[in-house]
C-alpha positions, 0 to 999 in steps of 0.5 A: 607425883602421886599418881602418873609418872614424871615426863622424862619417864613418860618420854623415855617409853615414848622414844622407845616405841617410836623411835623413827619420830621422837628422839631422845632429846625431845625432837618430834619429826614431821612425817610425809610420803615414804618417811619421817624427816628430820627437816624443820626449825626446833621449838621448845615446848612446855608443859601447863602444868608446872613449866616442866620442858617437853618436846621441840618439834620441828616446825617447817616453813612455807616453803615445805609445803610443795613438797608435802603436798607432791607426797600427799597427793601421790599416797592418795593414789595408792591409797584410794585404790587399797581394798576397803576391807583391807584399810579396815583391816589396817585402821582396825590394827591402829585402834589396837596399837592406839588402845594398847598405850592407854595409859602412855596417851592419858599421861601424854594429855596430862602433860601437854595440854594439862588434862586431869588422868581420869578424863584424858583416859576417856578421851583415848577411849572415846577416840578408839570407840568411835573410830570402831563404830565407822569400822561397823558401818562404813561398808554401807556409808560409802556405798555408792562413794568414792574418795575425793583426794587429800584431806587437810585437818587443822585442829584445836589443842584441846582434843588431840585425840578425839577430834583430830586423831578420830577424824583422821583415821576415818577419812582415811578409812574411806580411802582418802590421803590424810594430812593435819598439822598439829596444834601449836598449843599443845598435844604435839606428842600425842598426835605424833605418837598416834600417827606413828602407830597408825603408820606402823599399822600401815595407815599412810597419815601424814603429820607437819608441824608449824605455825597456823598462820604460814604452814596451816593456812598453805596446807588448807588452801592450796589447790591439791587439797580437795577438803579441809576441816578447820577446828578454832577460834572465829578470827582465824576460821574467819580469815581462812574462810575468806582464803577458801570462799570460791574455791573448789575445796570442801570445808568444815570450819568449826568456830567458837561461840558462846553457847548459852544456858537460859532458865525459865520457870524452873525448878529442878535444882538438883540437875543444874547443880550437876550441869554446873558441876560437870561443866567446870571438867578440863577448865570449861576449855571445851568448844561445847562448854557453857559459859553464859546463863541467862536467868529469869529474874524470878530464878536469880536467887535460887540460881545464886544458891544452887550455882554457888553451891555446884561451884565450890565442888569444883576441885583444881589441881595438877593433872597428875594428881588425879586420881579416882579416890580424890578426883580433879574437875580441872587442872591449869588452862593451857598457858599462863598468858590466857590467865592473864587474858581473862583476868583483863576481860573480867577486868574490862567487864567489871570496870564498864559496870559488870559485878562480881558474884564469885571469885574462886581462889586456889585456896585447897587447890591439890598441887604440888609444893612449890610449883608454879601456879601462873597457869591455874585459875579457879571458877568466877561468875560475873553479873551483867557484863555490858555489850560493850565487853569481850565477855558479853559476846565471846567465848572466855574458854576458860572457867569464867562464867556471866549470867544475864538477867531478863524479866520476858521470853523474847528478851530471853532468846535475844540474850541466848542469841549474842554470839550470833550463832553457837554449836550448842545450847540448853533451855531450863524449864519445866514448861514443855509448852514453853520449850517447844515455841522457844528452842526453835528460835535458838540459833545453837546447831543442837538445842537441849531441854533440861540436858546438856548438849555436846559433840556426841559420837557414833551416829549423832551429827554436829555442826554449828548455827550462825557465825560458829560454822561454816560448810559441811556438818560432821557425825555419823554419815556426814563425815564420811559424806564431807570426804567422799564423791556421791552422785552428781548433783548430791545435796549435802548438809552443812552451814554455807550462809554468808557468816562472815559479813556478821562477825 
C-alpha cells in the first residue's frame, strides 16, 4: 500500500483503544444498558476493496430485542434527568475523542465501505464539526422542549459517521436514550468505535448488530420506541412505513429517489463539467447523487462533449491508494453483487431500446497488482432508458447515468419527476425567468439552479418530496424538534402524505 495501513495494523489499533467492544479476532460486540454484550451469532464481513476478511459482528435475533429496549428505557430515565450543561460536556468530550482518531476512522471507512481516504477524512470532519454546531446552538433549540424517550436509528452503510453517528449524538444531546442498529452492508467497525468512544465520555449510546428484516424492524416498531429514524431504499422503507402507519412513534423515513439534473437554454459548460466530476465521488453511492440527466434536444451535442470530457477525468482505484498528489474519485461499489445488479439493469435497458453512449473500463484504474476487481465499476452513460426498465424509475446507486432528450418545457418537468419525488434536483439554465417558473414544478425537497444540492449540515433543513420521504424533516432545528416534545398542538414540518400507494 502506498497510503493507508494494512487491515491488520488498523484493527490492532482499534482493539487496543476499545478492547471492551472489539476483540483481536475481529469480534464486534453490541452494547446496551451498562455493559458490552457477548451474545449473538458471529457473521464474517469482507472489504469491498479486495475481499480482505474484516470484522465478525455478533448479530442478535428478535428474541434479544426485549432486553435491549428494557435497558434503553431505564437509560432514558437517568439520561433525560441529566443537566443540559453536563450532557453538552459529555458530547463535547466524545467529539474530542473521535477527532483525535481522525486518521484511524478514515482508514476504517476506506477498508469497510471503500471510501477513498480523502473523502473518508472529510466524513470524519463533517461529523465532528456538525455536532459541534449543535453544542453551540442547543440551548435555544431546547427552550420549552423536552426529550421524547428512546430514539431508534436504522441507517444505510454509505455514511456511517456523518449521517448515523451525527444523528445519534444530537439526539442524545437533546436528552434522549439513543439506540442504533449498525449497517449490515458495511461500516460496523466505524460505528462501533464511535459508540465506544462516546460511552467512555459518558454518553450512554446503545448499538446492536443484526439484520434489518428481524432486529431492525423489531427495534423500530416496538411500543417502547418514541421515534424512528430510517435511511435506506424505498422497498425497505415502504415495509417499515406500513408497519408504523397509525402508530404513536414519530417517524423520519428517508428513502431513495432518482435525483434529476435538467438542462435547458444553458451555456456554462465549465460549471457543468465540474458538477459531473464531483458527482462521481464515491462512485455515486450517495442518496443525493444525480443519475438522471434530462436535456433539451438542441443541447445534446454540447452535453455529450462536456459530459464525456468530465467523466474521462474520473479516477477509480483502491481507496487506500488515494493521496493528495494522486487523488481518486471513487473506489469499489459496496459489493460485487451490486456491480452484477447494475450490469443486469444496463443489459435490460439496452435490450428494451436504450443506447450505450459511454462504457467506462478499468484500464488505467489505480489498483494493487493481482487484486480482485469484481466490485469495481467505471462510469457508464445510457441514452433513452425505456419506461419499462429499472434504470428509468429507480435510483442505480452507482456510476450508471442515464440521459433523456426532451423538446418542450413540460416534457422537461415530466421527465425530471419520474420517480414521484426526490431529495434533490438541479436545473441548469441561463434563463432566470424560466428557472423561476419551472423550479416550483420539480418534485424535490431541494432544487438548485446551476448548483448541486446535498444533505447540507448545521442550520440547513433536509427532507424529501413525494415518495422519497415520509415523516418529519431533519437538519438544523428540525433534527432537535423531531426528537423532542414542545407545546401541545405544535405543528412540526414534514412530509406526511400517503406516499405508499404511489410506489
